[in-house]
SEKOLPA-374888 format. One record per residue (C-alpha): residue in three letters; chain; x, y, z negated. Coordinates in nm, 4 decimals, always signed. Layout:
// residues N
Ala / A / X / Y / Z .
...
// end
This chain:
// residues 323
Met / A / -1.4827 / -2.4221 / +1.9618 .
Ser / A / -1.3688 / -2.0627 / +1.9203 .
Pro / A / -1.0601 / -2.0245 / +1.7002 .
Thr / A / -1.1123 / -1.8730 / +1.3568 .
Ala / A / -0.8921 / -1.6618 / +1.1321 .
Arg / A / -0.8791 / -1.4750 / +0.8037 .
Ala / A / -0.7785 / -1.1101 / +0.7930 .
Phe / A / -0.7003 / -0.8516 / +0.5253 .
Trp / A / -0.9290 / -0.5477 / +0.5139 .
Val / A / -0.9125 / -0.2355 / +0.3011 .
Leu / A / -1.2770 / -0.2108 / +0.1980 .
Arg / A / -1.2382 / +0.1254 / +0.0263 .
Pro / A / -0.9450 / +0.3094 / -0.1316 .
Gly / A / -0.7674 / +0.0769 / -0.3741 .
Val / A / -0.9789 / -0.2307 / -0.2912 .
Gly / A / -0.8934 / -0.4987 / -0.0352 .
Ala / A / -1.0343 / -0.8390 / +0.0576 .
Leu / A / -0.9752 / -1.1337 / +0.2907 .
Gln / A / -1.2500 / -1.1858 / +0.5467 .
Asn / A / -1.3239 / -1.4626 / +0.7973 .
Glu / A / -1.3224 / -1.3802 / +1.1671 .
Thr / A / -1.4104 / -1.5660 / +1.4875 .
Leu / A / -1.1568 / -1.5080 / +1.7618 .
Pro / A / -1.2235 / -1.4922 / +2.1341 .
Ala / A / -1.0728 / -1.7645 / +2.3508 .
Pro / A / -0.7488 / -1.6275 / +2.5002 .
Gly / A / -0.7717 / -1.5264 / +2.8651 .
Pro / A / -0.5071 / -1.5919 / +3.1327 .
Asp / A / -0.3068 / -1.2810 / +3.0360 .
Glu / A / -0.3494 / -1.3235 / +2.6605 .
Val / A / -0.1850 / -1.5250 / +2.3831 .
Leu / A / -0.3098 / -1.6867 / +2.0642 .
Val / A / -0.0567 / -1.6292 / +1.7865 .
Arg / A / -0.0437 / -1.8168 / +1.4563 .
Thr / A / +0.1145 / -1.5888 / +1.1952 .
Arg / A / +0.4126 / -1.7103 / +0.9922 .
Phe / A / +0.5009 / -1.3860 / +0.8141 .
Ser / A / +0.3829 / -1.0292 / +0.7939 .
Gly / A / +0.5452 / -0.7352 / +0.6242 .
Ile / A / +0.4106 / -0.4521 / +0.4130 .
Ser / A / +0.5443 / -0.1126 / +0.5079 .
Arg / A / +0.5211 / +0.0201 / +0.1558 .
Gly / A / +0.5213 / +0.3917 / +0.2333 .
Thr / A / +0.2552 / +0.4057 / +0.5040 .
Glu / A / +0.0475 / +0.1063 / +0.3991 .
Thr / A / +0.0106 / +0.2149 / +0.0389 .
Leu / A / -0.1084 / +0.5561 / +0.1624 .
Val / A / -0.3681 / +0.3740 / +0.3751 .
Phe / A / -0.4593 / +0.1400 / +0.0887 .
Thr / A / -0.5077 / +0.4257 / -0.1577 .
Gly / A / -0.7029 / +0.6416 / +0.0897 .
Gln / A / -0.4413 / +0.9138 / +0.1365 .
Val / A / -0.4596 / +0.9446 / +0.5158 .
Pro / A / -0.5786 / +1.3013 / +0.5887 .
Pro / A / -0.8866 / +1.3212 / +0.8148 .
Ala / A / -0.6924 / +1.5292 / +1.0673 .
Glu / A / -0.4594 / +1.2286 / +1.1181 .
Tyr / A / -0.7219 / +0.9536 / +1.1482 .
Gln / A / -0.6711 / +0.9116 / +1.5245 .
Arg / A / -0.2942 / +0.9568 / +1.5348 .
Met / A / -0.2527 / +0.7088 / +1.2479 .
Arg / A / -0.4401 / +0.4243 / +1.4180 .
Ala / A / -0.2339 / +0.1055 / +1.4484 .
Pro / A / -0.2319 / -0.0746 / +1.7871 .
Phe / A / -0.4811 / -0.3487 / +1.6865 .
Gln / A / -0.6537 / -0.1706 / +1.4006 .
Gln / A / -1.0226 / -0.2335 / +1.3462 .
Gly / A / -1.2516 / -0.0082 / +1.1464 .
Asn / A / -1.1782 / +0.3473 / +1.0445 .
Phe / A / -1.0063 / +0.5352 / +0.7644 .
Pro / A / -1.0546 / +0.5441 / +0.4734 .
Gly / A / -1.2342 / +0.2081 / +0.5072 .
Pro / A / -1.3394 / -0.0524 / +0.5777 .
Val / A / -1.0285 / -0.0790 / +0.7918 .
Lys / A / -0.7990 / -0.3591 / +0.9056 .
Tyr / A / -0.4547 / -0.2014 / +0.9163 .
Gly / A / -0.0947 / -0.3134 / +0.9542 .
Tyr / A / +0.1764 / -0.3403 / +1.2178 .
Ile / A / +0.4261 / -0.6064 / +1.1109 .
Ala / A / +0.3338 / -0.9592 / +1.2203 .
Val / A / +0.5667 / -1.2483 / +1.3038 .
Gly / A / +0.4297 / -1.5729 / +1.4403 .
Asp / A / +0.4381 / -1.8463 / +1.7025 .
Val / A / +0.2484 / -1.8433 / +2.0316 .
Glu / A / +0.0033 / -2.1345 / +2.0174 .
Val / A / -0.1670 / -2.0688 / +2.3505 .
Gly / A / -0.0348 / -1.8553 / +2.6334 .
Pro / A / +0.1772 / -1.8424 / +2.9485 .
Ala / A / +0.4454 / -2.1105 / +2.9796 .
Ser / A / +0.7178 / -1.8495 / +2.9259 .
Leu / A / +0.5757 / -1.7680 / +2.5799 .
Ala / A / +0.4121 / -2.0882 / +2.4548 .
Gly / A / +0.5807 / -2.2054 / +2.1357 .
Arg / A / +0.8071 / -1.8995 / +2.1136 .
Pro / A / +0.8453 / -1.6944 / +1.7932 .
Val / A / +0.7230 / -1.3386 / +1.8525 .
Phe / A / +0.6851 / -1.0022 / +1.6824 .
Val / A / +0.3558 / -0.8150 / +1.7221 .
Leu / A / +0.2330 / -0.4778 / +1.5933 .
His / A / -0.0736 / -0.6411 / +1.4371 .
Pro / A / -0.2529 / -0.6212 / +1.0988 .
His / A / -0.2302 / -0.8960 / +0.8364 .
Gln / A / -0.4212 / -1.1922 / +0.9825 .
Thr / A / -0.3684 / -1.5691 / +0.9994 .
Arg / A / -0.4218 / -1.5954 / +1.3772 .
Phe / A / -0.5033 / -1.3435 / +1.6481 .
Val / A / -0.5492 / -1.3018 / +2.0222 .
Val / A / -0.3665 / -1.0164 / +2.1972 .
Pro / A / -0.2458 / -0.9333 / +2.5493 .
Ala / A / +0.0713 / -1.1230 / +2.6373 .
Ser / A / +0.2358 / -0.7882 / +2.7158 .
Ser / A / +0.2046 / -0.6816 / +2.3503 .
Val / A / +0.4285 / -0.9550 / +2.2052 .
Thr / A / +0.8076 / -0.9367 / +2.1861 .
Val / A / +1.0066 / -1.2598 / +2.1735 .
Ile / A / +1.2351 / -1.2768 / +1.8709 .
Pro / A / +1.6007 / -1.3384 / +1.9709 .
Asp / A / +1.7574 / -1.6687 / +1.8647 .
Ala / A / +2.0046 / -1.4791 / +1.6439 .
Val / A / +1.7245 / -1.3298 / +1.4314 .
Pro / A / +1.5430 / -1.5577 / +1.1831 .
Pro / A / +1.1644 / -1.5011 / +1.1981 .
Ala / A / +1.1606 / -1.4360 / +0.8230 .
Arg / A / +1.3923 / -1.1347 / +0.8741 .
Ala / A / +1.1942 / -1.0063 / +1.1716 .
Val / A / +0.9458 / -0.8467 / +0.9290 .
Leu / A / +1.1976 / -0.5589 / +0.9193 .
Thr / A / +1.1400 / -0.4856 / +1.2894 .
Ala / A / +0.8948 / -0.1961 / +1.2564 .
Asn / A / +1.1134 / -0.0260 / +0.9953 .
Met / A / +1.4221 / -0.0777 / +1.2107 .
Glu / A / +1.2408 / +0.0791 / +1.5046 .
Thr / A / +1.1566 / +0.3808 / +1.2890 .
Ala / A / +1.5152 / +0.4053 / +1.1633 .
Leu / A / +1.6488 / +0.3817 / +1.5184 .
Asn / A / +1.4267 / +0.6700 / +1.6265 .
Val / A / +1.5384 / +0.8749 / +1.3240 .
Val / A / +1.9030 / +0.8212 / +1.4186 .
Trp / A / +1.8279 / +0.9259 / +1.7760 .
Asp / A / +1.6575 / +1.2424 / +1.6478 .
Ala / A / +1.9446 / +1.3144 / +1.4060 .
Cys / A / +2.2252 / +1.2789 / +1.6649 .
Pro / A / +2.5088 / +1.1882 / +1.4220 .
Arg / A / +2.8589 / +1.2285 / +1.5595 .
Pro / A / +3.1753 / +1.0295 / +1.4873 .
Gly / A / +3.3401 / +1.1667 / +1.1760 .
Asp / A / +3.0269 / +1.3273 / +1.0293 .
Arg / A / +2.9653 / +1.3223 / +0.6555 .
Val / A / +2.6028 / +1.2148 / +0.6341 .
Ala / A / +2.3682 / +1.2197 / +0.3341 .
Val / A / +2.0612 / +0.9949 / +0.3420 .
Val / A / +1.8205 / +1.0972 / +0.0647 .
Gly / A / +1.5848 / +0.8153 / -0.0273 .
Ala / A / +1.6847 / +0.4486 / -0.0289 .
Gly / A / +1.3571 / +0.2942 / +0.0799 .
Val / A / +1.3684 / +0.0518 / +0.3709 .
Val / A / +1.3815 / +0.3224 / +0.6385 .
Gly / A / +1.6456 / +0.5233 / +0.4524 .
Cys / A / +1.8561 / +0.2116 / +0.3988 .
Leu / A / +1.8342 / +0.1162 / +0.7659 .
Val / A / +1.9255 / +0.4694 / +0.8755 .
Ala / A / +2.2303 / +0.4568 / +0.6460 .
Tyr / A / +2.3208 / +0.1119 / +0.7809 .
Leu / A / +2.3054 / +0.2261 / +1.1447 .
Ile / A / +2.4961 / +0.5529 / +1.0958 .
Gly / A / +2.7527 / +0.3766 / +0.8775 .
Arg / A / +2.8615 / +0.1798 / +1.1829 .
Ile / A / +2.9489 / +0.4909 / +1.3842 .
Pro / A / +3.3292 / +0.5297 / +1.3849 .
Gly / A / +3.4548 / +0.7747 / +1.1259 .
Cys / A / +3.1154 / +0.8482 / +0.9699 .
Thr / A / +3.0948 / +0.8613 / +0.5922 .
Val / A / +2.7448 / +0.7856 / +0.4678 .
Glu / A / +2.6146 / +0.8507 / +0.1178 .
Leu / A / +2.2834 / +0.6803 / +0.0319 .
Ile / A / +2.1147 / +0.8843 / -0.2411 .
Asp / A / +1.8447 / +0.7544 / -0.4734 .
Pro / A / +1.7596 / +0.7929 / -0.8453 .
Leu / A / +1.7090 / +0.4162 / -0.8935 .
Pro / A / +2.0284 / +0.2518 / -1.0287 .
Ser / A / +1.9453 / -0.0707 / -0.8435 .
Arg / A / +1.9949 / +0.1018 / -0.5098 .
Ala / A / +2.3729 / +0.1219 / -0.5675 .
Ala / A / +2.4040 / -0.2538 / -0.5099 .
Val / A / +2.1935 / -0.2262 / -0.1947 .
Ala / A / +2.4191 / +0.0519 / -0.0630 .
Arg / A / +2.7301 / -0.1591 / -0.1281 .
Ala / A / +2.5758 / -0.4539 / +0.0574 .
Leu / A / +2.5017 / -0.2275 / +0.3544 .
Gly / A / +2.8590 / -0.0972 / +0.3578 .
Val / A / +2.7863 / +0.2642 / +0.2622 .
Gln / A / +2.8476 / +0.4817 / -0.0430 .
Ser / A / +2.5839 / +0.5445 / -0.3085 .
Ala / A / +2.4960 / +0.8400 / -0.5289 .
Thr / A / +2.2218 / +0.9740 / -0.7507 .
Pro / A / +2.0571 / +1.3050 / -0.6615 .
Glu / A / +2.2702 / +1.4699 / -0.9314 .
Ser / A / +2.6026 / +1.3189 / -0.8211 .
Ala / A / +2.5564 / +1.3540 / -0.4438 .
Thr / A / +2.8323 / +1.5252 / -0.2457 .
Pro / A / +2.7365 / +1.8736 / -0.1157 .
Asp / A / +2.8071 / +2.0346 / +0.2228 .
Ala / A / +2.7018 / +1.7375 / +0.4368 .
Asp / A / +2.7274 / +1.7704 / +0.8145 .
Leu / A / +2.3910 / +1.5982 / +0.8520 .
Val / A / +2.1140 / +1.5126 / +0.6052 .
Ile / A / +1.8280 / +1.2659 / +0.6581 .
His / A / +1.5422 / +1.2818 / +0.4095 .
Ala / A / +1.3416 / +0.9599 / +0.3670 .
Ser / A / +1.2309 / +0.9581 / +0.0034 .
Gly / A / +0.8691 / +1.0626 / +0.0577 .
Ser / A / +0.9149 / +1.2994 / -0.2367 .
Pro / A / +0.9026 / +1.6801 / -0.2298 .
Ala / A / +1.1866 / +1.6804 / -0.4838 .
Gly / A / +1.3896 / +1.4695 / -0.2419 .
Leu / A / +1.3349 / +1.7190 / +0.0381 .
Thr / A / +1.4448 / +2.0027 / -0.1900 .
Arg / A / +1.7635 / +1.8119 / -0.2732 .
Ala / A / +1.8217 / +1.7342 / +0.0946 .
Leu / A / +1.8169 / +2.1058 / +0.1773 .
Gln / A / +2.0574 / +2.1751 / -0.1088 .
Leu / A / +2.3067 / +1.9150 / +0.0174 .
Ala / A / +2.3201 / +2.0457 / +0.3738 .
Gly / A / +2.6324 / +2.2357 / +0.4737 .
Leu / A / +2.6525 / +2.5551 / +0.6756 .
Glu / A / +2.4452 / +2.5288 / +0.9970 .
Ala / A / +2.3707 / +2.1622 / +0.9252 .
Thr / A / +2.0574 / +1.9754 / +1.0314 .
Val / A / +1.8095 / +1.8194 / +0.7885 .
Val / A / +1.5899 / +1.5528 / +0.9480 .
Glu / A / +1.2579 / +1.4925 / +0.7715 .
Ala / A / +1.1601 / +1.1266 / +0.8122 .
Ser / A / +0.9055 / +1.1151 / +0.5280 .
Trp / A / +0.5305 / +1.1242 / +0.5721 .
Tyr / A / +0.3215 / +1.2646 / +0.2885 .
Gly / A / -0.0365 / +1.1795 / +0.3825 .
Thr / A / -0.2767 / +1.4217 / +0.2151 .
Arg / A / -0.0161 / +1.5726 / -0.0192 .
Arg / A / +0.0908 / +1.9338 / +0.0301 .
Val / A / +0.4648 / +1.9840 / +0.0034 .
Glu / A / +0.6394 / +2.2971 / -0.1170 .
Val / A / +0.9625 / +2.3525 / +0.0745 .
Pro / A / +1.2240 / +2.5979 / -0.0611 .
Leu / A / +1.2812 / +2.7998 / +0.2541 .
Gly / A / +1.4038 / +3.0942 / +0.0502 .
Glu / A / +1.7262 / +3.0734 / -0.1504 .
Ala / A / +2.0133 / +2.9963 / +0.0919 .
Phe / A / +1.8060 / +2.8335 / +0.3688 .
His / A / +1.8447 / +3.1264 / +0.6094 .
Ser / A / +2.1905 / +3.2457 / +0.5076 .
Arg / A / +2.3270 / +2.8950 / +0.5711 .
Arg / A / +2.1318 / +2.8798 / +0.8996 .
Leu / A / +1.9931 / +2.5345 / +0.8253 .
Arg / A / +1.7888 / +2.3453 / +1.0817 .
Leu / A / +1.4887 / +2.1400 / +0.9601 .
Val / A / +1.3427 / +1.8958 / +1.2137 .
Ser / A / +1.0826 / +1.6196 / +1.1954 .
Ser / A / +1.1131 / +1.2601 / +1.3118 .
Gln / A / +0.8272 / +1.0203 / +1.3710 .
Val / A / +0.8226 / +0.6813 / +1.5432 .
Gly / A / +0.5006 / +0.7468 / +1.7364 .
Met / A / +0.7016 / +0.9177 / +2.0137 .
Ile / A / +1.0433 / +0.8221 / +2.1453 .
Ala / A / +1.3150 / +1.0756 / +2.0599 .
Pro / A / +1.3361 / +1.3459 / +2.3309 .
Ala / A / +1.6909 / +1.2617 / +2.4431 .
Gln / A / +1.5849 / +0.9028 / +2.5223 .
Arg / A / +1.2247 / +0.9576 / +2.6295 .
Thr / A / +1.2751 / +0.9764 / +3.0058 .
Arg / A / +1.4630 / +0.6443 / +3.0207 .
Trp / A / +1.3363 / +0.4366 / +2.7274 .
Ser / A / +0.9999 / +0.2618 / +2.7035 .
Tyr / A / +0.8440 / +0.1546 / +2.3741 .
Ala / A / +0.9111 / -0.2069 / +2.4733 .
Arg / A / +1.2813 / -0.1369 / +2.5286 .
Arg / A / +1.3101 / +0.0393 / +2.1931 .
Leu / A / +1.1296 / -0.2448 / +2.0136 .
Ser / A / +1.3539 / -0.5058 / +2.1754 .
Leu / A / +1.6624 / -0.3181 / +2.0585 .
Ala / A / +1.5222 / -0.2915 / +1.7054 .
Leu / A / +1.4784 / -0.6697 / +1.6970 .
Ala / A / +1.8290 / -0.7317 / +1.8295 .
Leu / A / +1.9753 / -0.5068 / +1.5572 .
Leu / A / +1.8374 / -0.7436 / +1.2919 .
Ala / A / +2.0888 / -1.0194 / +1.3675 .
Asp / A / +2.3020 / -0.9186 / +1.0660 .
Ala / A / +2.2212 / -1.1355 / +0.7607 .
Thr / A / +2.3270 / -0.8424 / +0.5399 .
Leu / A / +1.9836 / -0.6911 / +0.6023 .
Asp / A / +1.8134 / -0.9626 / +0.3970 .
Val / A / +1.8969 / -0.7450 / +0.0952 .
Leu / A / +1.6104 / -0.5176 / +0.2038 .
Ile / A / +1.3451 / -0.7853 / +0.1469 .
Ser / A / +1.2685 / -0.7406 / -0.2200 .
Gly / A / +0.9770 / -0.9802 / -0.2631 .
Glu / A / +0.7505 / -1.2389 / -0.1066 .
Ser / A / +0.3981 / -1.3557 / -0.1817 .
Pro / A / +0.1336 / -1.5748 / -0.0151 .
Phe / A / -0.1258 / -1.4301 / +0.2188 .
Asp / A / -0.4046 / -1.5412 / -0.0155 .
Ala / A / -0.2713 / -1.3008 / -0.2809 .
Leu / A / -0.2592 / -0.9978 / -0.0502 .
Pro / A / -0.5491 / -0.8021 / -0.2093 .
Asp / A / -0.3723 / -0.8137 / -0.5473 .
Thr / A / -0.0272 / -0.7652 / -0.3915 .
Leu / A / -0.1256 / -0.4281 / -0.2406 .
Val / A / -0.2505 / -0.3106 / -0.5790 .
Gln / A / +0.0793 / -0.4085 / -0.7402 .
Leu / A / +0.2961 / -0.2543 / -0.4664 .
Ser / A / +0.1056 / +0.0741 / -0.4851 .
Ala / A / +0.2395 / +0.1085 / -0.8401 .
Ala / A / +0.5894 / -0.0323 / -0.7750 .
Pro / A / +0.8280 / +0.2478 / -0.6745 .
Gly / A / +1.1273 / +0.0132 / -0.6673 .
Ala / A / +0.9916 / -0.2199 / -0.3985 .
Leu / A / +1.1599 / -0.2408 / -0.0599 .
Cys / A / +1.0140 / -0.4603 / +0.2163 .
His / A / +0.7590 / -0.7076 / +0.0831 .
Arg / A / +0.7155 / -1.0186 / +0.2947 .
Val / A / +0.3824 / -1.2019 / +0.3157 .
Arg / A / +0.4053 / -1.5759 / +0.3734 .
Tyr / A / +0.1374 / -1.7676 / +0.5662 .
Asp / A / +0.1108 / -2.1392 / +0.4807 .
// end
């Protein structure tokens, strides 16, 4: 008998449902994975769920194993952790990470799974995609030992960027967010915290990850003379006003974008996507990072969970549990 599965689909903006699927039998170069956990990337996935992907980005925004099209019906997601049920001897029974939508079981090429290191619990591996994004942001930002760095926006990506840069010798990192609860998260990650009003000016480097136009404005204000501001947020269909008047030119600021879809230029000739993903997984060995998982719910509740998360600005990584 062909294996079966249930998958989460966005039927139309703001409405999701679980649907039954029949899977193909895995071929000799494929694996059948039973999902244990998946993660909700709140920023991108809530934009997809609420129909805020601009038509011009429909193709670039496609996830590796996406089915359907924006705005819906579409099966979207890229954070799946599971066990290989059927596959080559080197993978059978191993816990793996896959860039796959929310689904109880799935068949994919064996080359698309990454074995989770023994030092990383599968439950924490739901942070992998965000860690990969944060790693690419740090590569694009090029922090140097001793830099004073401001990270504006303490979502999962911003927190992981602060965590990585905070481990560079001599760097002082200030994680900036208006939510009071983020101060405890910053302390757990070993970096300083501030509100947008109390943040320290004249930073050597600023990373903006709040997804808010007001956050980008504050990021530009905090940058010191000839500093770089790295824009890691994605706004979907929203138009963003950027204050490029005022002191932007007189301070000779540099505003650059960062996006995980391409490897940072300085690494691109030597690094493959597989190598970058493997490093992102290895960087999750620190139990401190569990502070970034702010909730968990069963797969069966996923249609309601996405509705709730779309209206929950304080959420970090939400983990979906498969029984």
